[in-house]
N, C-alpha and C positions, 0 to 999 in steps of 0.2 A: 090395466096397462099391459099385463102379461097376455091377456086375451088378444089385445091389438097386435102384439108381436107375432103370436101364433097364427092369427087370422091372416096377417100379411104374408107369412111364410107359406101357409097352406093354400090360401085363396088367390094370392096375387103372384105366385112364382111357379115356374115349371120345375117340379121336383126332380125331374131327370137332370135338368141342367144344374140344379142346386147340388145334386149328388156329384156331378162332374166337377163343379167348382170346388167342392170339399176335397175331392181326390187331388185335384190340381194344387190346391192350397197345401195339402200335406206334403206332396212331392216337392213343391217349391221350398217349403220350410225345412224339409229334410236336407235339401241341397244347401240351403243357407247355413244351417248348423254345421253340416259336414265341411263346407268350404271354409268357414271361419276356423273350425278345428284344425284343418289342414294348414291354414295360414299360421297358426300358433306353433306348428312343428318346423317351420322353415326359418331361414335367416331373414335379416332385416329387409334386404332388397326384394325378396320373393313375397314378403308379407303383404305389401301394398297390392301386388298383382292378384293374390288370392282374395284380398278384400274387394278388389274390383270385380273379380269373378263372382263373388257372393252377391255384390250389388247388381251385376248384370243379369245373371241367371236367376238367382233367388228373387231379386227385386221385380224382374219382369214377370216371374211366375206368380208372385203375390198380387201384382197389378192385374195379371190375367185372371186370377181368381175373382177379383172384384168385378172385372168387366164381364166375365161369363155369368156371374151372379146377376149383374145388371141386365144382361140379355135374357136371363130367366124371369126377369121382373115384367109383369103384365098387369098394370093398374086399371086397364080398361080404357085407356086413352092412348092416342097416337103421340109418340115423341121421337126425338132424335138427339144426337150428342154433338155438342160444340167441340170442334177439333182441337182448338187451342187449349181449352181447359182440360180436355182429355189427355193431351200430351203433357201438360203441367202435372197432372196426377201421376202419370207414368214417371216423370222426373222425380217427384216426391218419393215414390217407391224406391227408386235407385238411391236417392240421398239418404233415406232412412236406413236402408240396409247397410250402405257403406259406412255411415256414421256409427251404427251399432257395432259393426265389425272392427272399426278403428278403436272404439272404446275398449273392447275386449283385448285387443292387441297391445294398446298403450298401457292399460291398467289391468294386468293379468291377475286380478284378485276377484273375490266374490263381490266386493263393492263395485268394481269395474263392470262385472257381468250384470249386476242389478241396474247400474246406470245405463248400460247398453240396452237392456230391456225397456227401460222407461223411454229412452230416445226412440227405440224401434216402435213401441206402442203409440207414442205421440205422432211419429211420422206416418204410420199406417192410417191413423185416424185422419190426419190432414189429407192423405191421399184419397180416402173414401169420400170425405165431404167435398173435396175439390172435384172429384168425379161426379158426385151428385149435382154439383153446381153446373156441370156440363150438360145436364138434361134440358132440352128445349121442347116445350109443348104449349098448347093453347091454354095457358093458365099459370098459376103460381104454386110453389111448394110451401106448405105450412108445416112448421117443426114443433114437435113436442119437446120442450127444453129438458125436462127431466130425463127423457129417454136418450137425448143427445149426450147428456153428461154421463148417463149410465153406460152408453156405448163406449165412450172414451175411457171411462174408469175400467171397464172390462179389459180393454187393450193394454193400458199401462199397468194393470195389476197382474195379469197373467203372463205377459211377455217377460218381465224380470225373473219370474219363477223359472220359465223355460231356459233362459240364458244361464242362470245359476246352475241348473241341473246339467246343462251341456258342458260345464267345466270338467266333469269327470272323464269325458272322452270315451266311455264304453259304448258299445253298439246299442245296448238297451237305453242308456242315458240319452244318446242322440235321438233314438226313436221317440222316447217319452218327451224330450224337449221339443221335437218337431210337432208332436201331437198337441202339446200345450200351446205352442205358438199358433197352430191351426185353429185350436179352440178360441184363442184370443182374437184372431182375425175374423173368424166366422161369427163369434158372439158380437163383436163390435159391429160387423156388417149388418146382421139381421136386426139387432136392437136399433141401430141407426135407421134401417129401412122401416121398422115399425114406428119410428118417430116422425117419418115423413108422410104427409098427406097432400096429394095433388088436387088442388082446387081449380076446376075448369073455369075458363073465361070465354063465354059464348060469343063475345064480340070480336074475338081474335081467332085466327086459324094459322096452321103451320104445315108446311109441306114436308113430307118424310122422304128421305133419300131413297135411291133405288138399290142400295147395297143389300144383298141377300143375307139374312141373319145366319143361315147355316154356313155360308161362305165365311162371314166374319168370325163365326165361332170356331170353325175348323182352322182358319188361319192363325188365330190367336193361340189356340191350344197347341197346334203344331210348332209354332215359333217358341212358345214357352217350354214345351217338352224338349225341343231341340237344344235350347240354351241350357236347360237343366242337365240334359244328357251329355252335352259337350263338357260342361263343368265337371260332371261326375266321372266322365272318361279321363279327363285331365287329372282329376284327383286320384283315380285308380292308378294311372301310369306314374304320377308323381310319388304316390305312396309306395308302389313297388320299387321305384328307383331309390326312395329313402330307405326302405327296408333292406334293399340290396346294399346300399351304402353302409348302413349300420352293420350288416352282416360282414361286409368287407372290413369295416373298421374293427369289428370284434375279432375277425380272423387275424388282422394285422396286429391287434393288441396281443392276441394269444402268441403270435409269432415273435413279436418284440419281447414280450415277457418271458418267452421260453429261451431267448438267447442269453447265454451265460458268459460268453467270451468278450462281449462288448457291453459297456454301461451305456444304455440308451434311455434317455428320459427327456421330458418336455419342460420348458421354462416359459413362464408368462413374460410379457414385455419388460417387467422389472427384474427378471432373474430369479423369480420364485419357482421352485420345483412343483410341477403339477401332476406328474406321474413318474413311475419308477419301475424298472424291469429287474429281473433276477440277476442279470449281469451286473447292473449297478449295485445291487445289494452285495453281490459277491466281491466286487472290486473295492467298494468303499465302506462296507460294513454296516450301513444303515438299512433298517427295515423300512418298507414304504410308509408306514404310519409314523415313523420317526423323522422322515425327511420331507415328505410332501407338505408344502406350506412354508418351508424354510428357504432362505436365499442360498443359491449355489456358491456364493462367495466363501462359505465355510470350507470348501475344498481347497482354497488357496492358503498360503502361509500368511501370518500377520503382516509381515513386511509387504507382501504382494497386495494385500488388502489396503494397507495404508497408501500404497502407490496408485491405487485405483485400477489395478489390472483386470479384475472381473468386469467392471463397468467398461473398460477399454475394449475388452473382448466382445461384449455385446454391441458396442458402438461400431466396431469394425465389421462385425457380421451384418448389422443393419445397413451400414453405408455401402459396403462392397459386395454384399450377398454371400459372404463366406468368411469365417475365421478359422484358421488352422494353425496350430502351434504344438510345441512339445515343452514339457516342464514338469516340475514336481506338483503332485496333487496329494492331498492329505486324507487319510481314512478317519473313521470315527475314533479309533483308539490312538490317534496322534501319529501313527507311522505314515510314511509317504512312499509313493511309487512314481516311477517315471512314466508319464502319460502322453499319448498322442491324442489331441483334442480337435474335434471338428464341431463348429457351431454354424447352423444355417437358419436364417429367418424364415418364418412361416407367415404368409399373408393371405387374407381372404379375397373374395372376388373383386372387392373395391380397392385392393392393394393396401389395405390397412393392416398394420403389423398386429398379429394376434399372439405371437410367441416365438420360441426358438426350439429347434430340435438339436440336441447335444449328444454326440457320440464320443465316448472316451474309451481308449484301449490301453491296457497296461503293457508298456513296451520296455519294462525294466530290464528284462533279459537281453532284448535286442540292443538296448543302450549299452549294457555292460559289454556285449560282444563287439559292438562298434568301437567302444573305447579301447578294448584290447587290440583290435585290428589297427587302430590309430597308433598305438604304441609300437606294434610290430613293424608297421610301415612308416616309421618316423622319418627315416632317411629320404624316402621318396616324397613325403609330404613337404619336406624342407625346400624342395625344388619346384613346387607348384607355382605356376605363373601368376596366380591371383593373390599372392602374399604381398604384404606391404614392405617386407624386407627384401634387400638384394641378397641372393644366395649363390654361392659357387661351391662346387664339389671338385676337389683335386685328388689325383691318385698319388701313389707313393713316389712317382717320378716328377711330381710337381706339375703335372699336365692336367688341363681342365677336362673334366668328364661332362659336366653340365653346369649351366647357370640360367637364371631366369631373366625375363625382360626388365624387371625392376632394377637389376644390377646394371644392365646396359644403359638404362635411362639415367641412373645416378651419375655414371661416369662418362656418359656421352661418347662412347667408343664409336668409330666409324662402322657403318653397316657391313657385316660380314667378317669383321676382325675377330670378335670374340666367338670362337667356334671350338668344339671339342678337339683336343690335341694341342692347342696353343699352350705354351709354358707360362708359368706364373711370372717369371722374369720378363718375358716379352710383354705381358700385360702391364706390368709396372713401368717398364721403360716407355711404352707407348703412351701411357697416361701422362707421364711427366713431359714427354716431347710435345704433347698437345697443349700443355699448360705454360711452358717456358720457351721463349724464343731462342735463347742461347743454348746450342746443343750440348756444350760441355757442362753448363750449369744444370741442364735437365738430366744428363747422365749421372752427375755427382749426386744429385738429389734422389734419383732412382736407386742407385746403389745403397745409399744410406737407408732409404725406406725398405728395400728388399732385405738387407741385413738385419735391420731392427725387427722386421716381421718374423723372419725365421728364428731369430734369437728368442723372441717372445714365445713362439710355439715350443721350442726346445726346453724353455724354462718352466713350461706348464702354465704360462699366463693365458687367461681365458678371454680377456677383453683388452683391446688397445684402441685409443682414440686416433683419429686421422683428420687433419684439416687441409682442405684443398687450397690451391692458389686462388680459386674464386670465392673463398670465404665460407664454403660449406664445411660442416663438421659431421663426421660419421663415427659411430661406435661399431668397431669390428669385433665380432664374436668368433673365437677360434675353438673348434671342437675336433680333437684328434680322433682318428678312426683306428680300430684294431687292424693291424697288418699294414699300417702306413696310410698316408693320405690324410686329408682333413676337409672339414666343411667350414666355410667362412660365411657369416651372416653380416649384413651391412644395414645399420639403422641410421636414417638421416635425423640427427638430433640438433640440427642447426638452430631451429627456433628454441628448443629447450636450452641450449647453451647460451643463446642470446638472452633469454629470460633470466637464466641464472646469473649471467654477467650483469644484467640490468639490476637484479635484486642485490647482488654484491655491491654494485656501484651505489645504489640507493642506501644500503646499510652504512656506507662510509662517506656519503656526501649529503649535503643539505638539499632538501627537495626544492626550495625556492630559488636558490642562487647557483646550485650545482657545485658549490665550493666544498672542499673537504670538511667533514663535520668533526665533532670532538673526538670520536673514536679514531678516525683516520689521522687526526693531528697527533693524538697521544701515541699511536703506533709509529708515526714518522719521527716524533721528537725522541722517543725511546731509542730508535735506531741511530738517530743523530748523536745522542748522548754516548751511546756505546762506541760509535765511530770516533767521537772526540776523545774518549778515554784512551783509545789505542793510538790515535794519530797525533794527539796533542793539539788538534784544531780547537778553535774557539767558536762558541755558539751564542747567538742573541735571540731571546724570545720577546716578542712585542705584543703587549695587550692593548687592544684598541676599542674605544667606545665613541660612537658618533655623538656630536654635541647637540645638534638641533633635530635629531630624528623624532623624538617624542612630540615636539611641537609640530612637525610636518604631519605626523600620524593623526594628532588630535585635530588639527585645523583642516587638513586636506583629505583625510580618510586613509584607510589601510591599503586601498588599491594603489594610491600614489606612493605610500610608504614602501610597499612591495616592489614597485617599479624602481624606486631609489636604491633599494638593496641590490636588485639585479644589475643596475647600472654600475654600482660600486664594484660588484664582483667582476663585471666585464672589464672594468678599468684595471683592477688589481691583477687580473690574470695576464694583462699585457705588461705590467710592471715587474712581476717576479720572474726570476730565472729558474732553470730546471732544478737547481739544488736548493731552492727556497720554497716555502709553502705559505699560503694565505688561506685561513680557514674561518668558518663561521660557527660560533658556539651557540647562537640563538639570539633573537631580538636584534639589537644593534651592536652586539658584542662580537668582535672579531679577534683573531690572534694570528701572528705571523712568526716565522722563525727563519734565520739565515746563518750560514757559516761565514766566518770572516777571519781575516788575518790582521787587519788594521781597523781600529775603531772608526776611521774615516769611511770605511765601507758601510758601516751601520748608519752613520750620519747621512751618507748619500742615499741609502735605501729609505730612511725616514723622510728625507726631503722629497723623494719621488712620490711617496705615498701621500704626504701632506699636500703636495701640489695637486694630486688627483682628488683628494677629499675636498679641497677648497675650490677646485675648478667648477664653475656653475654647470648645471645640467638642466635641460628642458624636458619636463615631464608633464604631459597632458595640459600644456599651455601655461605651466608654472615654471619660472626660472628659479632653481633651487641650488643651495650650496649647504652641505651638512657640516663640514669641518669635522675634526676628530681630536680626541685626547688620547695620547699614547704613553704607555709605560714600558720601560725596557729593563729586562733582567739578563745579566751576562753569565754564561757558564765559563769557568767553574766558580767565579768569585761570589755570585749572588745565589748559588744553589747548584747542587750536583745531581738532582733528580728532576724529571719532568714536572712532577707535582709542585715541588718547591719553586722552580723557575716560573711556572705559570702563576702561582700565588703571588710571588714577589713582583712579577710584571703587573699584576692587577693592582697591587698596592701602589706602585709607581704611577699607574694610569689614573687612579683616583686622586693622587697628589697633583698630577697634571691637570685634572679636571677642576680641582679646587683653585688652581692658580689662575690669575686673571691675565697673565701674559704668556706663559709657556704653553706650547702645543704638545710637548712631550717631556717626559721626566725620567731620568735614570734612577733605578732603585738604590737606596742606601739603608743601612741597618736601622737608622732612626725611624724609618717608616714602619718597620716591623715592631719596634718598641711602642710606637704610637698606636699601632693597630691593637697590640696586646693591652695597652692602657685603656683604649676605648672599649674593648671587650670587658675588662674589669669594671670600668665605670658603668657600663650598661647593667651589669649584675647588681652593683651598689645602688643604682637608681631605683630598681624595683623594690629594694628593701627600705629606701629612704623615707617613704610615707609612713610605714608602720613604726619606723624608728623616730619619727617626728623631727626629722632633720631639716624640713622645709619651713621657711618663715616668709611672711609677707611684709614688704616695705611699700610705702606709698609716696608718690611725688605729686606735689600740689600742681594744679592747673588754674591759671588766673586769666581774668579778662584783661586784654591789652589796654583798653581805653579807660577802665575804672580801677583796675588793680584788685577787684573783688575775686574771691575764690569761687571757681565754678565747679571744681571736682578734683578727684585724685586718681592717678593711674597706679594700678597694682603692679609691683615689680617683685618677682620671685627670687628668693635667696636660699642657697643651699649651704648649710654649715656642716661640713663633713668632719667626723672625729679625727681623721688622719690628714686629709687634704686641706682642711680648714675651709675658708670661704671660697667656694667654687663659682667662677663667673658663669652667668647664663650663656655667654657666648661659647663656653666650652661644653656645658652639659646639655643644653637644649637640643643641639643637632644629634647628640648621641641618643637622647630620649626619644627623638622623632624616628631615628633609625630602628631602635629596638622595640618601639611601641609603648614604652613606659610613659610617653607624653599623654596617653589617654587617661590613665588613673591620676597622673599628676595634674593635668589640666582640669579634670573634674574636681579634684581637691581644691585647687586654687579658686575656681569659680564658686564653690560652695562656701569656702572659708571667707572669701572677700565679701560675698553677699551677707553672710552671717554677721561679720564685723560691721559692715556698713549699716545694717538694720539697727544696730545699737548706737549709732552716732547721734549726738544731740542736734546736729544740723542735717538738712536734707541735701547735702552735696551729692553729685554723681560719683559713681565709682566705675572706672574704666578697666576692663579685663581683656588681656590679649588672648586670641584664639590661634592655635597652631593649624596650619593646613592639614595636618594629619587628623586633627579632631573633626574638621569639616568633612573630610573624605571618609572617615571610618566610624563616626558616631552619629547617633540621632540627636543632633544638637537641639533642635526645637523642643523635643520631649525633655531633655536634660535641663535646659534653661527653665522650662515651665515647672518642672519638679523642684528645682532649687529655689525658685521664687516662692513657691508654696511652702516649702519647708522652712525658709528663713524669714518669710514675711516681708521681704524687701519689695518696695513698689517697683514695678517694671520700668517706670519713667526714670528711676535713679540709676539703672544699670546701662552701661555703654560697653558694647563688645567691639574690640578692634581686630580687624583682619587685614592681611596683606593681599596684594593682587595675585600673588602666586597661589593663594588658597582657592581663588576662583578659577584660574587657568587649568588646574589639575583635572577638574571635572566641572565645567562651567554650569551645565544644566542642574546638576545635583546641588552645587554650592548656592546658586541663585535661588533654587527652590527652598533650601534650608534657611537662607537669610530672609526671604519673604515671610516664612512661617515665624521666625523669631521676631521680626519687626511687627508682625500682627499681634504679638503679645504686648506691645508697647515699649519694647526694648530698643535703644538707639544703636545704630551700626555706624562705625567710623572706619574709613579706609586708612591704614597705617603705612608709613614709609612712602608716601606718595612722591613721585618724581624719580623713583629708582625702579629697576627691574622692568616689568611689563607695562608701565604706566601708559595709559591711552585714554582718549576721550570715550572710546567705545565702552570701557569699563564703567565710567561715570554715568553713561547713558543707559547701561543695562540694569542699574539698580539705584533707587533713590537713597543714597547715603545721607546720613545726618551730619557727618563731619569729615573733613579732609585733614589729615595730619601731615604737615610738611616735614620731610626728613631733615634731620639735623645737619646732614652734609651740605645743605644749601646755605646755612648760616656761617659756615667756617670762614668763607672769603667775602661775605656780604659787606663787611666794613671797608674793604680795600679794592674790591673788584666791581666795576660797573656791570660786567657780564653776569656775575652772581646775583647782583641786585636786580637786574633785568629778569632773571629766571624767577626770583622770588615774586617780583611784581606780576609776572605773567601767570603764575599759579594762583596768586591772590585774586587777580582779575578773573581767572577761570572760575574760582569759587564764587565770586560775586555774581558772575554771569549765570551760573547754575543755581544761585541762591543756596549755596552750601557753605556754612561757616568753616574757616580754616584755622587750625591750631598749629603753631610753629614749635617744633621740638629743638632742644639743645641751646636755649637762650642763656648765654653766660656773661654778657656784658650789657651795660646800660645803653651803649650805642646801638647794639643789635635790637634792643627793645624799642628804642626811639625810631629806628628804621621801620620796624614792623608796625609801630603805631602810625607813622606817617603814611605807610602804604595801605593801611586799612585792614590789618590782620585782626582777627577777632579774639583769639586766645593764644596763650603761650605757656610753655613749661621749660624748666632748665635749672641749672645750679644757681643762676641769679635769683630765681623766684623761690627756690626751695629744693634742698637735697632729699633724696629718698631716705625714708626712715620709718620705723613702726608707727602705727596710727596713733598710739597714745602719746607719742612725742610730738606728732603733728598737731594734735589738739592742744597740747600744752603750749606749743609755739604760737598757735593762733590766740590762745588766752593771754600769753605774755605780750 
């Protein structure tokens, strides 16, 4: 095998041309390695150019090596080259060289260099065998496969070694790498040539072209050397330029680092310090190794860092091309200096931001000098035209020395009037003449202003306010000068005053209605009481509460409710007179106060307000009328202080609200006593449970048709040690107001269920629930707990509620009732026919029983209208399939009427009086 390769080289090749091919191969590979190395030293854009140079010059040289060696080949037969395949082989040489260069540049590691060598060796092998395929002769080429593989292996083994060695970039390494690459190519070529055997075919013949071999040889060599030489020249020029650039950069770095008066350093795009000069170390106290790699934000204060000022500076420099500012900058030791800072962005050839150049100069001394100059020249600075204040400088004779344009703009003097030498009096008089049409009025006002102004200066007053006829407000600053004369400054504080007035108004007025609020009313009533004490006048305080406002809010929403309150405020402001006041304390609570000589004036005032409260209003398509309850307290009989008058008016208002006929009520002492008694009763109610003062009575409920007992209603009784037996009518409302109804109601429910669980019969027990319990207690959970504790069957418990319990919070109430009904407990609607009774209530929940209020039976024996009402309610129950129980049956005739009309159940004194359950059972037994 080795003999065949040597024989092919010696016997079938022109050794002179072989030597020429080797030299050409070395030069081409030397160029390839050098050009790739040059590419590694340049920036991104230039790298591809140098890779292309390596592919063009080096690739052509490598291909030329192959072609020269093929021209040296003389197998004893005539042959020629196919042009297309020859050009393809040239292209493969270009591609292989460019691909290898790209690998080295993209993956600048030993692995990348080795991979580039493999790609290069494989590409050169493809080039060689493609070039061999271009040979055309009278016969065929027979290949020795083992030598073919050996040739390729030689190329892909030696080429990676060469590329790895070339990584060091020394002259020796470049030469060695070029030599190894040449060895790889030559070895591959001649091993492959030894693997080829041209087998003639005598039956065919081929014509050889007329091109001269010397001409082809010289042309290829000249082109190859020209390309290599051109690339080498470009590399030399580029290298010199790079060295010159590096030298310039070194010199610049030496210059920059040698500057000590300026802190000059570079930042990367994120603000991290990348270099540091001596001036920076001197100014800021950091050595280079302490600051490089750290963000420049540390030179700012903590507050500036929180506000993002370092990032803003870089953003400004990047967007506008320059950032320049002055401010405090901090040293390593925490001290600061006043700095002038310039930041400029640095971009590469592709306009990509690569960092920033930052120059900082310590101008602390200049800043101090500037501040001192500003103090010394303060009088001149006051007159600068660009100030926001109006400024005038007057001499000791009250004549104008100078003023700025802002002053003329503020007071709109005619052009040319305000000039040096004009007197202060002339300026004041002219200003008022421009503002007031009446000359005498203008003169009087001008004299008053002039005298006040001079008096203020003489008294040492530094600031005086001035409001113009046009509504503008100015704050005039007065600064007397040594030797006479003064400086006046004028600040336009119109908006500030308006804001302060608005704030003051909001502090004393209701935000929704713009009516006076509690603070404003108290201030007014205090002054009215003081006035009444000295003048002997009389005063009336009226507490007002809207009757139907909560219903409007609940049913139509708060938006409509707010509109109602605004409309009421609008109406009341038309009703009251200047000496009267109408205020809103909150919600639907209002209060008014008037002076009066005769009580008839108070009545007339009340009538006007009642008329407005009752007059319908159209709000968002709804025709509404609120009505109102009013209580009146009179000074001095009903109180001599604002607090007492308001409190007593409230007491009278609540009495009016409780009345079914009156819309207003005057205070009397009994109301106060009643209020104190209710407060005392509230305290006693909280202690009544622990003191075991509550007891349960039961009133029997019977079937109207059979007379059989169907159940018992629980009635709470309070036996007070001092008050005796207290009626539920008296203590239940108090318990609901103070919240004691919650523990009392829970005790009643638990005690009734406990007693009913021990009855010998399975009659139902009916327990009343307060609206407060429905609104503030988790009733389903409480009922379930009590049933479990007492062991009472849920079917034996009936809970009675009034319609008002539902209306206070309908969704919550209905949800609670459904949960209770799901336990198996019955729900009855109590006092039906009074209050809010409506079909919608019956439709909203499947009640188990309707309890007809006792008020319907009072006249049922003698009034057909009353009988018709009872008949209608019974018919309603029958239609809805809800049984009806009539309360308050006291005569047999009433019971007969109920039986005749189809009533299901009844209770009342005729059937049984309320009594303890043990007596009820004895009665049944008797």
